[in-house]
C-alpha positions as CSV (number, residue, x, y, z in Angstrom):
1,M,-0.1,0.2,0.0
2,S,1.2,3.6,-0.7
3,A,1.7,5.8,1.7
4,V,-0.7,8.3,3.1
5,R,0.2,11.7,1.3
6,L,-0.3,14.1,4.3
7,A,-0.6,17.6,4.8
8,L,0.0,19.6,8.1
9,V,-2.5,22.0,9.5
10,G,-1.1,24.6,11.5
11,I,2.7,25.1,11.5
12,G,3.9,26.4,15.1
13,K,5.9,24.8,17.9
14,I,3.9,21.9,18.8
15,A,4.1,20.8,14.9
16,R,7.7,21.7,14.5
17,D,8.7,20.0,17.9
18,Q,6.7,16.5,17.7
19,H,4.5,16.3,14.1
20,V,7.2,16.8,11.5
21,P,10.0,14.4,13.8
22,A,7.1,11.6,13.8
23,L,6.4,12.0,10.5
24,S,9.8,11.4,9.2
25,Q,10.0,8.0,11.0
26,N,6.9,6.7,9.9
27,A,6.8,5.2,6.5
28,D,3.5,4.8,6.5
29,F,2.8,8.9,5.6
30,E,3.9,11.0,3.4
31,L,4.6,14.8,4.5
32,V,3.5,16.7,1.5
33,A,2.7,20.2,2.5
34,G,2.1,22.7,5.2
35,V,-1.1,25.1,5.7
36,S,-0.7,27.9,7.6
37,R,-1.6,31.9,7.8
38,H,2.0,32.4,9.5
39,H,4.5,29.9,8.9
40,A,5.7,27.5,6.3
41,L,7.3,23.8,6.2
42,E,11.0,24.1,4.8
43,A,11.8,22.2,1.3
44,L,7.7,21.4,0.9
45,P,5.1,23.4,-0.5
46,N,3.2,25.7,1.8
47,F,-0.4,27.3,1.6
48,R,-2.2,30.0,3.1
49,S,-5.7,27.7,3.4
50,L,-6.7,24.2,3.6
51,A,-8.7,25.2,-0.2
52,E,-5.6,26.5,-1.4
53,L,-3.8,23.4,-0.7
54,L,-6.6,21.1,-2.6
55,A,-7.2,23.6,-5.3
56,A,-3.0,22.8,-6.4
57,M,-2.9,18.9,-4.5
58,P,-6.1,17.5,-5.3
59,D,-4.5,14.1,-4.3
60,V,-3.8,14.7,-0.6
61,D,-5.2,11.9,1.4
62,A,-5.3,13.2,4.7
63,V,-4.3,16.3,7.3
64,S,-3.2,16.7,10.7
65,I,-4.7,19.2,12.5
66,C,-2.1,21.5,14.8
67,T,-3.9,24.9,15.1
68,P,-5.3,26.3,18.0
69,P,-8.4,24.9,19.3
70,Q,-10.6,27.5,18.3
71,A,-9.9,27.2,14.7
72,R,-10.0,23.3,14.2
73,F,-13.5,22.8,13.8
74,E,-13.9,25.0,10.6
75,I,-10.8,23.1,8.9
76,A,-11.5,19.7,10.2
77,Q,-15.2,20.4,8.3
78,E,-13.7,21.4,5.0
79,A,-11.4,18.5,5.2
80,L,-14.1,15.9,6.2
81,A,-16.1,17.4,3.5
82,N,-13.8,16.8,0.7
83,G,-13.1,12.9,1.8
84,L,-10.1,13.8,3.6
85,D,-9.1,11.5,7.1
86,V,-8.1,13.7,9.9
87,M,-6.0,13.8,12.6
88,L,-6.7,16.4,15.5
89,E,-4.1,17.9,17.9
90,K,-5.3,18.1,21.6
91,P,-7.5,19.3,22.8
92,P,-9.8,18.5,19.5
93,G,-11.9,21.0,19.6
94,A,-12.9,24.4,21.7
95,T,-16.0,22.6,22.4
96,L,-17.8,19.2,22.9
97,N,-20.4,20.0,20.6
98,E,-17.9,20.8,17.9
99,V,-16.0,17.6,18.6
100,E,-19.2,15.5,18.4
101,T,-20.6,17.2,15.1
102,L,-17.2,16.7,13.4
103,A,-17.3,12.3,14.6
104,R,-21.1,12.6,12.6
105,L,-19.6,13.8,9.8
106,A,-16.5,11.4,9.6
107,A,-19.1,8.3,9.8
108,A,-21.3,10.4,7.1
109,A,-18.6,10.8,4.4
110,R,-16.6,7.2,5.5
111,C,-13.4,8.9,6.4
112,T,-11.4,8.8,9.8
113,L,-11.4,11.0,12.7
114,Y,-9.1,10.7,15.2
115,T,-8.7,12.7,18.6
116,S,-5.1,12.6,19.6
117,W,-4.3,12.5,23.2
118,H,-0.1,12.6,23.0
119,S,0.3,11.8,27.1
120,R,-1.8,8.8,27.0
121,A,1.0,7.8,24.1
122,A,3.7,8.3,27.1
123,G,5.6,4.9,27.8
124,G,5.1,4.4,31.8
125,V,0.7,5.2,30.9
126,E,0.2,1.7,29.4
127,P,2.1,-0.3,31.9
128,A,0.0,1.7,35.0
129,R,-2.9,1.2,33.4
130,R,-2.2,-2.8,33.6
131,L,-1.0,-2.6,37.1
132,L,-4.6,-0.8,38.2
133,Q,-7.0,-3.2,36.6
134,G,-9.3,-4.4,39.1
135,K,-7.3,-2.5,42.0
136,N,-9.5,-0.8,44.5
137,I,-8.1,2.7,43.9
138,C,-7.8,5.0,47.4
139,A,-6.7,8.0,46.6
140,V,-5.5,10.0,43.8
141,R,-2.9,13.3,43.2
142,I,-1.9,15.1,40.3
143,D,0.2,17.9,40.1
144,W,1.0,19.6,37.3
145,R,2.5,22.6,36.9
146,E,4.7,24.4,34.2
147,D,5.8,28.0,33.4
148,V,3.7,29.3,30.6
149,R,6.6,31.7,29.6
150,V,9.0,29.0,28.2
151,W,6.3,26.4,27.3
152,H,3.9,28.8,25.0
153,P,6.4,31.9,24.4
154,G,4.0,34.5,22.4
155,Q,1.2,31.7,22.3
156,A,-1.5,34.7,23.1
157,W,-4.7,32.0,21.6
158,I,-3.6,30.4,25.3
159,W,-5.4,33.4,27.0
160,K,-8.5,34.0,24.6
161,A,-11.9,32.5,25.0
162,G,-11.4,28.3,23.9
163,G,-7.6,28.5,24.5
164,L,-7.7,26.7,27.8
165,G,-5.5,29.0,29.4
166,V,-3.7,26.1,32.3
167,F,-5.8,23.7,31.5
168,D,-4.3,23.3,27.9
169,P,-1.3,21.2,29.7
170,G,-3.6,20.3,32.6
171,I,-6.0,18.3,29.9
172,N,-2.9,16.0,29.5
173,A,-3.1,14.9,33.0
174,L,-6.8,14.7,32.4
175,S,-6.2,12.5,29.4
176,V,-3.7,9.6,31.6
177,L,-6.0,9.7,34.4
178,T,-8.9,8.9,32.3
179,R,-6.8,6.3,31.1
180,I,-5.4,4.5,33.9
181,L,-8.5,4.6,36.1
182,A,-11.1,2.1,35.2
183,E,-13.7,4.1,37.3
184,R,-14.7,7.4,35.9
185,V,-14.4,10.5,37.7
186,R,-16.7,13.5,38.3
187,I,-15.6,17.2,39.5
188,T,-17.3,17.9,42.8
189,N,-15.4,21.4,43.2
190,A,-13.0,23.4,41.0
191,T,-11.0,26.9,41.7
192,L,-10.0,28.1,38.8
193,S,-7.6,31.5,39.3
194,F,-8.1,34.1,36.3
195,P,-5.7,36.7,35.4
196,A,-7.4,40.1,35.3
197,N,-6.6,40.6,31.3
198,C,-7.2,37.1,30.5
199,E,-10.5,35.0,29.0
200,T,-8.9,31.5,30.6
201,P,-7.1,30.5,34.1
202,I,-3.5,30.5,34.9
203,A,-4.1,28.2,37.7
204,A,-6.3,25.5,39.0
205,K,-7.5,23.5,41.9
206,L,-9.8,20.8,41.1
207,T,-11.3,18.1,43.2
208,L,-13.0,14.8,41.7
209,L,-14.5,11.7,42.8
210,G,-14.5,7.7,40.7
211,E,-17.5,6.4,40.5
212,R,-15.7,3.9,43.3
213,G,-15.8,6.8,45.5
214,A,-11.8,7.3,44.8
215,P,-10.8,10.3,45.3
216,V,-8.9,12.4,43.1
217,E,-7.1,16.3,44.2
218,A,-5.4,18.1,41.2
219,T,-3.5,21.2,41.0
220,F,-2.6,22.8,37.9
221,D,-0.1,25.8,37.7
222,F,1.2,27.9,34.7
223,L,3.6,30.4,36.7
224,Y,5.5,28.0,38.2
225,A,9.6,28.2,38.3
226,G,11.8,25.6,37.5
227,S,11.8,22.5,35.8
228,P,8.0,21.4,35.3
229,R,6.3,19.1,37.9
230,W,4.3,16.6,35.4
231,Q,3.2,13.5,37.8
232,I,0.5,11.7,39.1
233,E,0.3,9.1,41.9
234,V,-1.8,6.7,42.6
235,D,-2.5,4.8,46.1
236,Y,-4.3,1.4,45.6
237,E,-4.8,-1.3,47.8
238,G,-1.7,-2.9,48.7
239,G,0.8,-0.4,47.1
240,S,1.0,2.8,45.2
241,L,2.8,4.1,41.8
242,R,3.7,7.2,40.3
243,L,3.6,9.0,36.8
244,S,6.0,11.8,36.6
245,K,7.6,13.4,33.9
246,G,4.2,13.6,31.9
247,G,4.0,9.8,32.0
248,A,7.5,8.8,30.7
249,V,8.7,7.4,33.8
250,L,6.9,5.0,36.5
251,E,8.0,4.2,40.4
252,V,6.1,1.3,41.7
253,N,6.2,0.7,45.6
254,G,9.5,3.1,45.4
255,D,11.0,0.6,43.3
256,D,14.1,1.4,40.7
257,P,12.1,3.6,37.5
258,L,10.3,2.4,34.3
259,I,12.6,5.3,32.4
260,A,10.6,5.1,28.6
261,P,12.2,6.7,25.6
262,D,9.9,9.8,24.4
263,H,8.3,8.1,21.7
264,E,4.4,10.0,22.0
265,Y,3.8,11.0,18.7
266,R,5.8,8.4,16.6
267,E,2.7,6.2,18.9
268,L,0.1,9.1,17.7
269,Y,0.9,8.4,14.4
270,R,0.8,4.4,14.4
271,R,-2.3,4.4,16.1
272,F,-3.8,7.0,12.9
273,T,-2.3,4.3,10.7
274,T,-4.2,1.5,11.9
275,L,-7.3,3.8,12.0
276,V,-6.6,5.0,8.4
277,N,-5.9,1.2,7.2
278,D,-9.2,0.2,9.3
279,R,-11.4,2.8,7.8
280,Q,-12.2,3.2,11.3
281,S,-12.4,6.5,14.0
282,E,-11.3,6.9,17.0
283,V,-12.7,9.8,19.1
284,D,-12.6,10.4,23.0
285,V,-14.0,13.3,24.4
286,E,-13.5,12.1,28.3
287,P,-11.0,14.3,28.9
288,L,-12.7,17.6,27.7
289,Q,-15.6,17.0,29.4
290,L,-13.8,17.6,32.7
291,V,-12.5,20.6,31.9
292,A,-16.1,21.5,30.4
293,D,-17.5,20.9,34.0
294,A,-14.7,23.1,35.8
295,F,-15.7,25.8,33.6
296,L,-19.3,24.9,34.4
297,C,-19.0,24.4,38.5
298,G,-16.0,25.9,39.0
299,R,-15.5,29.5,41.2
300,R,-13.9,32.2,39.7
301,I,-11.4,34.1,41.5
302,E,-9.9,36.7,39.6
303,V,-5.9,37.2,40.3
304,E,-3.5,40.0,38.8
305,P,-2.9,40.6,35.5
306,F,-0.6,38.4,33.1
307,V,2.6,39.9,31.4
308,E,4.8,38.1,29.2
């Protein structure tokens, strides 16, 4: 079977840092073009819109959409209407309704739609999920902190409505949580800290509860100085585990850690290959549902303005 001809839509930091290298190591895809109003991929054709791409290169098979979430729906909708398979960077949309609508459009068009969650592909996540199967969960603690000035420099969209603010990284933790726990969780309390000049929160504290009563406490902070803290600790009957470095490192009962290489995006494109070949879709909105619930039930606190 010939390689899937794929275009990257949205040529920002995540596209350059992760998608381009992962695609270069996957023979199932041929990266043929970039689509962006502001940036370009070197040594490839570049277009300002999907319509321009399709007019010039009608044989494109798929798109991987890496734009800010506020712009993803219209692009994905246009791609599906033209028979293209679609992979969405996280979060898959600015609203739940957008993603559910895209799922219906993909099914009607018989196209693949893949809502990717890169942190679930971190090397420690699946071993943690297998270890916790059948276990009684006693407590979960999420500590997800980073410096927005380091990890999202100049990205003003993240402070606009739909950009999620601190939940842009925080949703990674929620994607891991909903993968490793067999029970669904719901938010019972949330406090969201909004800078006076921003439309999205810069910090958040969440209290969640599992269906079987497991308590979950989550702290998200976008102004954390020093090395980022991306970790989840789980106490279960008979032991404990900790996922750190975003899920790449797994420690069980304090033993020597399992340290996995950074192959998250390679795994995402392997999964996209399988879905495209099988003509299937994979649409999971549970992490986005939790973020939406935090906005719905969260108590808002105004804090000092954010200045980059």
